[in-house]
N, C-alpha and C positions, 0 to 999 in steps of 0.2 A: 246405766246400770248394767251389771253383768250377771249371768245365770251362775248360780253355785254348782259346784261339781259334787257328785255323790261319791263318798269315801268308801272304798272297798274294805270289807271285813275279812279277816283271815279264816274265820270258820265258814264262810259262804262257799268257798271251794269244796267243802266236804258235802254240801247239800246241792245236788244237781239242779233241783227246781228253783232254788233261790239264786243260784249262779245264773241260770237262764233269765229269770226275771230281772236280775241286776243288770245283765247285758242289754235287755230290751229297754230298761229305764235310761241307761246311758246312751243308747241310740236315740231315744226320744229327746234327751237333753242335747245331743250333738245336733240333731235336726232342728231344734228350737233355737240354738245359738246362731244358726244362719238366717233366722227371721228377725225382723224389726218388731218387737213386742212393746206395747205400752207399759209404763212404769207399774200400774196396778196388777197387771197380770203377771209381770216379772216378780213383784213382791209376793204374790200368791204362790208361785212356783218355787220361789227360793224359801218360803216358809215351809213348804212340803219337804224339800230336800234338807233343810236344817233340821226338821223333826227327825227325819231319817237318820241323819249323820249323828244326832245326839242320842238316839234311842239305844238302850242297853238291854234289849230283849234277846231271847234265844233265837236260833236261826229259823226255826219254823214260824214263829210269830213275825220275825223280820220279813220273811217271804210274803206273809199276808199283808203286812204293812207296805211293802214295795208294790204289790199288785193294786192295793187300794189307792195308794198315791198316784200310780200310773193312770189308773182310770179316772180318778179325780181330775188330774191335769188335762186329760183328753176331753173330759166333759167340760171343764172350764174353757178350753180353747174353742170347742164347738159352740159354746153358748155365747162367749164374749166376742169372739173374732171370726167365727165361721170357718176355722182352720180345722181340717179333717185329715186323717191318715189315708193312705192309698186304698183304693176299693171300698171306701166307707159306703158311699152311696149305692154302688152295685150290690154289696151285701144287704143293705137295708131294703132296696127296691126289689130284691129277689123275692123276698117273702111277702112284701106288698102285692107284687105282681101275681104271685101264686093266689093269693087269697081274694084280691080285688078284681082281677082279670080272668084268672084261670078257672075259678070255681063257677062263676056265671057262664063262661064259655062251655065248660063241661056239662053244666046243667042243660044249656042249649042243645048240646049234642045228645045227651040223655033223653031229653023230651022229644027231640026230632026223631030218634030212632027207637023209642019206647023201651030203652034199656038203659037203667041208670049206671050200668057198668062202664058207660061211656064218660061218666063223670071224670074219670082220671085222665081222659085225653086232654082236658083243658089245662090241667096243671102244669105241664111242660111248656104249653103255649103261653100261659100266663107268666111262667118263670122267665121265659125268653124276653117277653115284652118288658118286665120289670128289670131284668139285667140291662137290656138296651137303654131304657130310660135312665137307670142308675150310672151306667158308663158314660152317658152324655153329660150328666151332672158332675161326675168325676173329672172329666176332661175340661169342663167349664172351670172347676175349682182349681185344676193344675194351671190353666191359662191365666187365672186371676192371681196365681201365686198363693193360693189358700189350701195347699196340700203339703202335708209332711211327708218325708222321704223314709216313712215307715209303714209297715202292714200290721194289722191286728188280727 
């Protein structure tokens, strides 16, 4: 089975945000066409594309529908196949590193120096730890062929 293509609307060019979202969606579909996807996932993606192609809403609503479908497809790929966009894990672990590693390190500095202003020192340390861990996971996903050629 083959992926459906998204049909371009004439009014999309007048709305810059909708045009940009349309191009992102097309790039996602191009990236997915290079992957071997199971039939159930292909059916779900084609259903999203068909609903966008058949919708007769104004450009502003179409932009919202494009964004929602784009995010729904990314969530589906992550959940079903563990396929993620570039830098997905790095961005996710950046925040986790700051909160899980950075704050406790900062509290340690603050208690050691009797000045809680040192709490902020731990945040960039935790951010670096999280980014390093996430980059490692991104590299692993790329080696396994579970990374899309798009960035979010």
